[in-house]
C-alpha positions in Angstrom: 26.6 -10.5 -21.0 25.6 -11.2 -17.4 22.7 -9.2 -15.9 23.7 -6.9 -13.0 22.2 -8.1 -9.7 20.0 -5.5 -8.0 21.1 -4.5 -4.5 19.0 -5.6 -1.5 16.5 -3.3 0.2 18.9 -2.6 3.0 21.8 -1.8 0.6 19.6 0.5 -1.4 18.4 2.3 1.7 22.0 2.8 2.9 23.0 4.1 -0.6 20.0 6.5 -0.5 21.2 7.8 2.9 24.7 8.4 1.4 23.2 10.2 -1.6 21.1 12.4 0.6 24.1 13.4 2.7 26.1 14.2 -0.4 23.3 16.3 -1.9 22.6 18.1 1.4 26.2 19.2 2.0 26.0 21.5 -1.1 29.6 20.9 -2.1 28.9 18.4 -4.9 29.2 19.8 -8.4 26.0 20.2 -10.3 26.8 17.4 -12.9 27.5 14.9 -10.1 24.5 16.1 -8.2 22.2 15.3 -11.1 23.7 11.8 -11.5 23.3 11.2 -7.8 19.7 12.4 -7.9 18.9 10.1 -10.8 20.6 7.2 -9.0 18.6 8.0 -5.9 15.3 8.2 -7.8 15.9 4.7 -9.3 16.8 3.3 -5.9 13.7 4.8 -4.4 11.5 3.3 -7.1 13.1 -0.2 -6.4 12.6 0.2 -2.6 9.0 1.2 -3.1 8.4 -1.9 -5.3 10.0 -4.2 -2.7 7.8 -2.6 0.1 4.6 -2.9 -2.0 5.4 -6.6 -2.6 6.1 -7.2 1.0 2.9 -5.4 2.1 0.8 -7.7 -0.2 2.3 -10.7 1.7 1.8 -9.5 5.2 -1.5 -10.1 7.0 -2.6 -9.4 10.5 -4.3 -12.0 12.6 -7.6 -10.5 13.8 -9.2 -13.5 15.5 -10.5 -17.0 14.8 -13.7 -18.4 13.4 -16.0 -20.7 15.5 -14.1 -23.6 13.9 -10.7 -22.2 15.2 -9.5 -21.1 11.8 -7.5 -17.8 11.8 -9.2 -14.7 10.4 -6.9 -12.2 8.7 -7.1 -8.9 7.1 -4.7 -7.0 4.8 -1.9 -5.2 6.5 -3.0 -1.7 7.4 -6.6 -2.8 7.8 -9.6 -0.6 7.0 -9.0 3.1 7.1 -10.6 4.8 10.0 
């Protein structure tokens, strides 16, 4: 059996927006609302994982050494 391909971050975000709109309108039956909530929670977990992985890869250039090598620090830098 083939494994189902996960949606991209953008697709997941779009679906989360759709789910939020459906839940906010208050017209969705409770059973369907629960299913939508569960789907949204899973999508949110996947999106957070993607963002955490991306954040680990991103660095900010903060200057250069005397030898001209770039100096970087993790995205977000030190908390002030």
